[in-house]
Each structure stands twice: as C-alpha cells, then as structure tokens.
C-alpha positions as CSV (number, residue, x, y, z in Angstrom):
1,M,45.7,-12.0,-20.4
2,T,46.8,-13.4,-17.1
3,A,46.5,-10.1,-15.4
4,F,43.0,-9.7,-16.8
5,F,42.0,-13.2,-15.6
6,T,43.5,-12.5,-12.0
7,S,41.6,-9.3,-11.8
8,T,38.3,-10.9,-12.8
9,V,38.8,-13.7,-10.3
10,A,39.5,-11.1,-7.5
11,L,36.4,-9.2,-8.4
12,A,34.4,-12.3,-8.4
13,L,35.7,-13.4,-5.1
14,T,35.0,-9.9,-3.6
15,A,31.5,-10.0,-5.1
16,V,31.0,-13.5,-3.4
17,S,32.2,-12.2,-0.2
18,V,29.9,-9.2,-0.3
19,F,27.1,-11.4,-1.4
20,G,27.6,-13.7,1.4
21,Q,27.1,-10.7,3.8
22,T,23.9,-9.9,2.1
23,V,22.6,-13.4,2.5
24,K,23.1,-13.1,6.3
25,E,21.1,-9.9,6.3
26,E,18.3,-10.9,4.2
27,I,15.6,-11.6,6.9
28,I,12.1,-10.1,7.8
29,N,12.2,-10.1,11.6
30,I,8.9,-10.9,13.2
31,N,9.4,-8.2,15.9
32,S,9.8,-5.4,13.1
33,I,6.4,-6.1,11.5
34,L,3.3,-4.0,11.8
35,I,0.1,-4.7,9.9
36,N,-1.6,-1.4,8.7
37,N,1.0,0.5,10.8
38,K,-0.9,-0.7,14.1
39,V,-0.9,-4.5,14.6
40,P,2.3,-6.3,15.4
41,Y,2.9,-9.9,14.1
42,L,2.4,-11.3,17.7
43,T,-0.8,-9.7,19.0
44,T,-4.1,-10.5,20.7
45,V,-7.5,-11.3,19.4
46,K,-8.8,-8.1,21.0
47,V,-6.3,-6.0,19.0
48,L,-7.3,-7.8,15.8
49,E,-11.0,-7.0,16.5
50,D,-10.3,-3.5,17.6
51,N,-8.5,-2.8,14.3
52,F,-10.1,-4.9,11.8
53,G,-13.5,-5.5,13.2
54,K,-15.3,-8.7,13.6
55,P,-13.8,-11.5,11.4
56,D,-15.6,-12.6,8.3
57,S,-15.4,-16.1,9.7
58,I,-13.8,-18.2,12.3
59,V,-12.8,-21.7,11.3
60,N,-11.7,-24.3,13.9
61,E,-8.8,-26.0,12.2
62,T,-6.7,-29.0,13.2
63,Q,-3.2,-28.4,12.3
64,A,-0.6,-31.1,12.3
65,C,2.3,-28.8,11.5
66,G,3.2,-25.7,9.7
67,G,1.7,-23.2,12.2
68,Y,3.1,-20.9,14.6
69,F,1.5,-22.4,17.7
70,E,2.1,-26.0,18.7
71,A,-1.5,-26.6,19.5
72,G,-3.2,-29.0,17.2
73,Y,-6.7,-27.4,17.2
74,E,-6.7,-23.7,16.5
75,P,-9.4,-21.1,15.6
76,I,-8.4,-19.3,12.5
77,Y,-9.7,-15.8,12.1
78,F,-10.5,-14.8,8.4
79,Y,-10.7,-11.3,7.1
80,G,-11.3,-12.0,3.4
81,K,-8.4,-14.1,2.3
82,T,-6.3,-12.8,5.1
83,N,-6.0,-15.0,8.1
84,F,-4.7,-15.1,11.6
85,E,-3.9,-18.2,13.9
86,T,-5.1,-18.0,17.4
87,N,-4.3,-19.7,20.6
88,G,-6.4,-18.5,23.6
89,E,-6.2,-14.8,23.4
90,T,-2.9,-14.7,21.4
91,A,-2.9,-14.2,17.6
92,V,-0.4,-14.0,14.8
93,F,-1.0,-13.6,11.1
94,R,-0.6,-16.7,8.9
95,K,-1.4,-15.1,5.6
96,I,-1.9,-11.5,4.3
97,D,-3.7,-11.1,1.0
98,F,-2.7,-7.7,-0.6
99,S,-4.8,-8.1,-3.7
100,E,-7.8,-6.1,-2.3
101,G,-5.7,-3.2,-0.9
102,Q,-7.2,-3.7,2.6
103,F,-3.8,-4.7,4.2
104,K,-0.3,-3.6,4.1
105,L,2.8,-4.8,6.1
106,T,5.6,-2.6,7.2
107,T,9.0,-3.6,8.4
108,T,12.2,-1.9,8.8
109,H,12.9,0.1,5.5
110,L,10.2,-1.7,3.6
111,T,6.4,-1.5,3.2
112,L,4.7,-4.4,1.4
113,D,1.2,-3.9,-0.3
114,N,-0.7,-4.2,-3.4
115,H,1.7,-1.8,-5.2
116,T,4.9,-3.8,-4.4
117,T,6.6,-5.2,-7.4
118,L,9.0,-8.0,-7.7
119,N,11.6,-5.4,-8.7
120,D,10.9,-3.3,-5.6
121,F,11.4,-6.3,-3.4
122,R,14.5,-7.3,-5.3
123,Q,16.2,-4.0,-4.2
124,F,16.1,-5.1,-0.6
125,F,16.3,-8.8,-1.0
126,P,18.4,-9.6,-4.1
127,Y,19.7,-13.0,-2.9
128,S,16.2,-14.3,-2.1
129,T,14.7,-12.9,-5.2
130,A,17.4,-14.5,-7.3
131,K,16.4,-17.9,-5.8
132,S,12.7,-17.3,-6.6
133,Y,10.9,-19.9,-8.7
134,D,7.7,-20.3,-10.6
135,W,4.8,-22.3,-9.1
136,T,1.6,-23.2,-10.9
137,N,-1.5,-23.2,-8.7
138,P,-3.4,-26.5,-9.4
139,T,-6.7,-24.7,-8.8
140,D,-6.6,-21.6,-10.9
141,K,-3.7,-22.8,-13.2
142,K,-2.0,-19.4,-12.9
143,I,1.7,-19.2,-12.6
144,Y,3.1,-17.4,-9.6
145,K,6.7,-16.4,-8.7
146,L,7.5,-17.4,-5.1
147,V,10.1,-15.8,-3.1
148,R,11.3,-17.2,0.3
149,V,12.8,-15.1,3.1
150,R,13.9,-16.2,6.5
151,R,12.6,-14.7,9.6
152,Q,15.8,-14.9,11.5
153,A,19.3,-16.2,10.7
154,N,19.7,-19.8,11.3
155,F,15.9,-20.5,11.5
156,V,13.8,-22.7,9.2
157,D,10.8,-20.5,9.6
158,E,10.3,-18.4,6.6
159,W,8.0,-16.0,4.8
160,I,6.7,-17.0,1.4
161,L,5.9,-14.0,-0.9
162,K,3.6,-14.7,-3.9
163,F,3.9,-12.5,-7.0
164,Y,1.5,-12.6,-10.0
165,N,2.5,-10.6,-13.0
166,D,5.4,-9.3,-10.9
167,I,2.9,-7.6,-8.3
168,L,2.9,-8.9,-4.7
169,I,-0.4,-10.5,-3.9
170,E,0.3,-12.4,-0.7
171,I,2.7,-13.1,2.1
172,E,2.5,-16.3,4.3
173,Y,4.3,-17.4,7.3
174,S,5.5,-20.9,7.1
175,V,7.0,-23.2,9.7
176,H,8.7,-26.4,8.4
177,C,7.5,-29.6,10.0
C-alpha cells in the first residue's frame, strides 16, 4: 500500500510540474494574430477599410479604462458586432464576433471562428479552459462559458473568449484598470 501511495504522489507531482509548464505557455500573443488571414492585431484604419470596407458605424466613445490606447476619447469602428479601437490612424480589435461567420482569427497553431468548440479550444489551452466559468448575461439571460487567456506571460491584459452551447461566439481584448 505504501508503494502504491508513493507512486501515486510521484505521478501527481510530475503532473503538477508538467501542468506548471503548460500554464506558462498558455498565451495568445498579439504579434501572432491575423484577422481573416490578412489584418494583424495592431494595424491601421486604412488596412481595416481596405479589407473590411467602410464600417457600419463609427462611435466616439469616452473610455476611462479597459482599452488598448491610453487616450480617453476614441472613435470605435463597428463592423456588425465586431469593433476596433482607433487612435489617430492606428487601430486594434477590441471584440470579434464570430456568430455571423464574417470573421476568423488565426494565431500560431490555432484558428478561431464560428466552428470552434470549447473542446477544440481545450486541446490547446487545457489550464485556461479548466478555469472557465459560467456567466449570465443580464440582457438576454443566456448563460455563457467564459475562458480567459493571457496575451503574454506576466501581463494582466487578457483575451476573454465567450462560448454559447460550447461554440465560440466572441473574443474580446481586455486591459485591467
């Protein structure tokens, strides 16, 4: 019995050690992202318009915190429910809506789109997916599964992925205030 317990503890410690390595590697690096295989995360307004056309709307928004840029007043370009923060001629995506199939996001070894399941994502990000949680939207009362992934080791910025019925519907970039 002692030999069995010792072996089990050794396996558990090995798993924790391996799991610890996985945690450090679970990031989606901004520099590896392409939207629709053409538009990088950090881009320009011209590139947005060349690839996606004229935005459906442009909303000037005062942002106290949570955005990529430190400016407090930013035009937000909307393409349906997908939106991009801008500052001068620079643009970054803030939220990509996958539900209508218009957008996809590729990163190293992974494509996120309206066909991505929670299980698909779990294969690349097991630790982050294990820490996922349910969130009830106060507006539509639907229950969503949220998964958070860092953009770089030791950063507080993160990606929030929203799944509904285990299908990815949205990714949002979030900067903690």
